[in-house]
N, C-alpha and C positions, 0 to 999 in steps of 0.2 A: 400829275400826282401833287397834292397840296404839300407845302413845306411843313406846316403844322396841322395835323388832323385832329378832329374831335373824336374821341374814343370813349366808348361805354361798354361795359361798366368800368368805373374807375376803381382800381384796387386800393384796399386800405393800406396806408403807409405809416400810420401811427396808432398805437405804439409800433416800433419797428418790427416787421414780421420775422418770425423765426423758422416757421415751417418751410421746407424746400418748395412746396407748391405755391405758397404765398409769395416767396421770393421770386420764383419763376414768373408769377403773374405780374409783378412790378416790372420785370425786365421785358416781358412781352408788351406791356403797356408802353414802355419807353420806345420800343421799336416801331410800334404802330402809330404812336403819337408824333414821332419825328423820323419818318422813313428815310428822307434824304440825308438828314444829319447823321443817321445811323451808318449810312454807306460812307459818308465822308470821314466819320470817326474811325471806321474800320480801315479805310485806305490809309489814313494818317498813322494809325497804330502799326500797320504792316510796314509802312515806309520807315518809321523809326526803327523797327526791329531789323529790317533789311540793312539799314545803314550802320547799325551798331558795330559790326565787325569791319566796316569799310573805311572809317575815318572819323575824326573828332568833330570838325565843323559841320558837315552835312547832317549828322545825326542830332546835333544840337538845334539846328534849324527845324528839323522834323519834330523834335520834342516840343519846341516852342509852339509850333503850329498845332500839334495835338492838344497841348494845354489850352490854347485859345479856343479850339473847337469844343473841348470838354466844358469850359466855363460858359461858352455861348449857349450850349444845349441845356445847361443846368436848370434854368427857369422852367423848362418844359418837361424835363424827365427826372426831376429831383426825387420823385417817389422811389425810383429804383435804387437810390443811394441809402435810404434810411436803414435797410437791413445791415449795412456795414457798421452801423453804430453798435451792433451786438458782437462785432468781431474783436476778440481780445488781442489777437496778434497785431492788428492795426493800431490799437491803443498802445501796445508795447513799442511798436516802431515809433509812434509819436513821442513816447516817453524817452526813448533813446536819443532822438533828434533834439528834444527839449533840453535834456541834460547836457548834451554836447554844446548846445547853444549857450546854456547857462555858464559853462566853464570858460567862455570868452571873458567873463567878468574878471577872472584872475590870470588870464593868459598873458605872458610877457610879450607876445607878438600877435595882436588881434588881427592884423592884416592877413597873416598866414593862417590864423584860425578861421577867418571868414572864407579864405580860399579853400580850406579843407571842407567847410560846411557846404560849399557850392556843389560838391559831388552828391550830397544827400538829397538834392532835388529829384534825382531819378526815382526815389522811393515813392513819389507820387504816381508812378506808372500804373500800379494796380487800381488806383482811383480813376485815373484818366481813361483807362481801358476797360473798366468794369462793365459798362453796358454792352460791350462787344466780345466778352470773353467766352461766349458760346463758340466762337471761332478759334478756340485755343490751338487746334491743329494747324490752322493757317499761320499763327504766330511762329510756331516751330518751323514750319516749312519756309517761312520768310527768313528766319535766321539762318537756316541751312543754305538758302540761296545766297545770303550775304557772305557766309563763310566760303562758299564755292567761288564767289567773286574775289574774296581775299586770296584764295589759292591761285587764281588767275593772275592777280597782281604779283604774287610771289614768283610765279613763272616768268613774268615780264621783268622782274628784278634780276632773276638769275640769268636771263638772256640779254639783259641790258637794253630792253626795248623801251621806247618812249622816254628816254632819258632817265630811266629808273636804274638804281644800282643797289646791290646788297648793303646791309649795315656792316658795322665793324665785325671782324672775324668771319665774314661771309654769311652772316645770319640774314634770313628772309622774314620780314614781318609785315609786308604789304605797306599800308599807310599807318600802321600802328607800331608801337614798340613790340619787338618780337615776343616778349613775355605775354603781353595782352593778346597778340595774335594767336599764340599757342593755347591760351585759355579758351578762346572761342573754338579753335580747331578740336580740342579734346571734347568740348561740349557737342560739336557736330558728330564726332565719332561715336559717342554714346547714343545719340538719337538715331543715327544711321544704323547702328547695330541693333537697336531695339526694334526698328522697323524691318530690317533685313530678316531677322529671325522669325518674324510673324507673317511676312508676306508669303503668298502661295506660289503658284507656278510662274513661269516667265511672263513678264509684263513690262510696260514702259516704266512704271514706278520702280520695279525691281532693278531695272537697268540704271535708272538715274541714281538710285540709292547706292548701287555698287560703284558707280563713277564718283559720286560724292565722297564715299568712304575711302576709296583709293586716293583721291586727291588730298583729302584731309590727312591721311596717314603719312603720305610723303611730305606734305606741307609742315606737319608737326616736327618731323626730324630736322628740317632745315631752318626752323625758328631758332634752334640751338638753345631752347629754354630748358635747363635741367630741372627746374622746379616743376614745370608742366610735364616733363617726361615722367617724373615720379607720380604726378597726379594721374597720368594716363595709365601707368603701370598698375595702379590700384583700380581706377574707375572702369577701364575697358574690360578687363577680365570679369569684374563683378557684374557688369551689364550683361555679358554673355551668360554667366552662371545663373543670375537671378531671373533672366528672361526664360531660360530653359526650365528652371524649377517652377515658375509660376505659369508657364504655358507649355505643357508636355509635348504638344505637336512640334515645338521648336527644337527639341533635343537633338534630332538627327542633323538639322541645319546648324546647330551650335557646334557639333563635332566637325562638320565640313568647314565652317567659318574659322574655327580654331586652327585646323590643319592648313587652310589657305593662308591664314594670317602668319603662321610660322614660315611657310614657304616664301611669302611676300617679304617678311622681315629678313630672311636670308638673302633674297635677291637685292633688297635695298641696301643691305650691309656692304655688298660688293661695290655699290656706287657711293654710299655716304659713310662707310665705316670709318674712314680717316677723319671725317668731320666730327663724328660722334666721339671718337677716341680723343681728339684734340680737346673737345669741351670737357670731357671727364678728366683728362690729365690736368687741365687748367685748374679744375676744382681741387683735385688732390694736391697739386703743388701749392695752391693757396692755403689749404688746410695745414700742410706741412710747415709752411712759413709762419703761420699763426701759432703753431705749437712749439717752435724752436726756442733756443735759449734767449734769443733776442727777437721776440714776437713781432711780426710785420702784419699789421691789420689793414694796410692801405692797398689791399688787393680786392678783387671783386667779391670773392667768398669771405675773405678776412674782414672786410668792411661790414658785411652782414653779421658775422659773428660778434663783432665789437658792438654793433648797434643793438643787437638782441641783449647782450650783457648790460649795456648802459640803460636800456629801457627797463630792465628788471630792477636795476639799482635806483632808477628814478622812481619807480613804483614803491620801492621800499622807503624812499624819502617822503613820498606823498601818497600814502596807501589808499586813502579814501577818495580824494577829489582830483588827484593828478596835477600836472603843471598847467592844465588848460589847453583847449584846442589850439593848435599852432605852436605850442610851447616846447616841442621836442628839441628843435634846433637850438633855441636859447638855453635849454637845460644842458645840452651837451657842452656848449661853450662855457656855461657857468661851472661845469665840472672839469674844465680844462681839456676837453676833448673836441676842440673846435675843428681839428683836422677831419673829423667824421661828419661835420655839419656842412655837406656840400649843397648843391642847388636843390636836391631832393631830400629835404630835411624830414625824413620819416624813419621808422624803426625797421623797415622792410619786413614787417609782419603785422597783419591786421590786429591780431590778438595782443601783441606786446605794445603796439602803438596806442591802441585804445587804453591799455592798462596805464601806460606812462602819461598820457595826456588827459584822460578823463577819469583815472583812478579806478579803484575796485568797483565802484558803483557803475561807472560807464561800461567797464568790461562786462560786468554781470548783465546789464541791460542788453548789450550787443550779443552776448552768448545766448541769452534767452530768445532773442529774435531769431538768430540763426537756428537754434534748436527747434523753435516753433515751426519754422519753415520746413526743416528736415522732417519733423514729425508728420506734417501734412503731406509732404511728398511721398512718404512711405505708407501713408494711409489712403492715398489717392486712388482713383478708379483704375483697376488693373487691365481693363479690356482694350485700351487704345494702343495703336501702333507705337506711340512714342512715350507712353506713360512710364514704363520701366526705365527708359533712358533718362527721363527727367530726374529721377531719384539719384542717379549716379553722375549726372551733370552737376548737381548740387554738391555731391561728395567731392568731385574734382575741383570745384570752385573753393570749397572749404580747405582742401589740401593746398591749393595754390596760395590761399590767403595766409598760410603759415610762413611763406617766403616773401610776400609782397603785400603792400597796403592796398588791397582791392577797394576798400571803402573810400579812398581818396581819389579814385579815378572814376569819372562819370561813365567811362566805357566799361570797365570791369564791374563796377557797381550796377551799371545798367543791365548786365547779364543777370545779376542777382535779382534785380527788380522784375525782370521777365519771369524768373523762376518763382518769385513771390506771387506774381499775378497768376501763373499757371496753377498754383496750389491753393487759390482762394476757395473758401468753403461756400457751398450753395451756388457755385458757378454752374452754368448750364453744362450739359454733357459734352465730352470730347467728341467732336464730330466735324465733318467736312463743312457742312452748313448747318448752323444751329436751328433747331425747331423750337421756337419759343413756347409752343403750346403743350409740349409733352412734359411729363413728370420727370424731373431730373434724378429722382431717386435719392438714396442716402449718399452723402458726400463725405 
């Protein structure tokens, strides 16, 4: 098989095609033009997605390898990229990143600002994976494999195998912070449920889905992440209800799954009830301390409340342009709240942190990007096993972002980048193996 093949006819790439058939032709050309590179790029994309839930350094290596592959292939397959010039959401993403970068000019801590901007590199994933996004289902399966690996690491932590130990308060996060681990686990639960309700009779895939869902449900509890418990309480039931509504044959299965979930929750409570109660009682005690006559904000929950309040006040002081990327910690110290500016100098909320550091303009750009991705997710193809789950994975991510700065973590922002890639317009159909020659239909 030649590395670079001569392919005819050569599809028109300029002006950038808009029609789905013309876009599909450029993607088919890219696959036939560089078949070996196509396989390598697919493997590297899957490797990156598998490693996302498993740890920080390995997935960064995979990301760098994927970026190098995408750049190396570009001279030969550039035609398939020109349709993306017509994608308004990608231009909005670029505007958000550009504005954040511009705010470094007035940031009081440019080093911290550059560190914040480092996480935004993951937004290149839709571009780097664009030629192979006809294998979208493979990306989801790869992430589910990674989450199951995370669950196995949690089990090893619980059993103290291989020198692994639980985090503070007995929380299990694998090689990630428990909050990040929980975010991926909720995503896996939504995708597993979406597939479970649409699968037919007994099969290997059904068995693997049930095992993955059970492992994720137990793993979520032992992360101890209260914010992600809230996200799951919203996203998981919505996944079941929405799948049953959009796919009537799934309604009986939805009833069975709901009943089984209630029984499973009851059984799990017998094992983990004390742990869950402890985490809830901690939050209630922190709230009570923060509301007392002598408020104490130097607790886990109290620190969040104080940082949210301070972020809002910083926005009021700098309503349009903010303090600049990386400026949240210095702004706290300037306001006499240095005790809140610990090593993680963020507002513990994507929305409030963007408002405080990049101002109303930066917040608006970020919200438009998030809303654009959500709109595409809910307008996406309904027929795939995982399509409905994708919508509520995004919902869970947006809920979790209320309590933590997901945009400052290459890991959690990487999950959003995967969702952004899965909702790209004029992408080839959701399939096990993409057929570059067929009509993708309306997207």
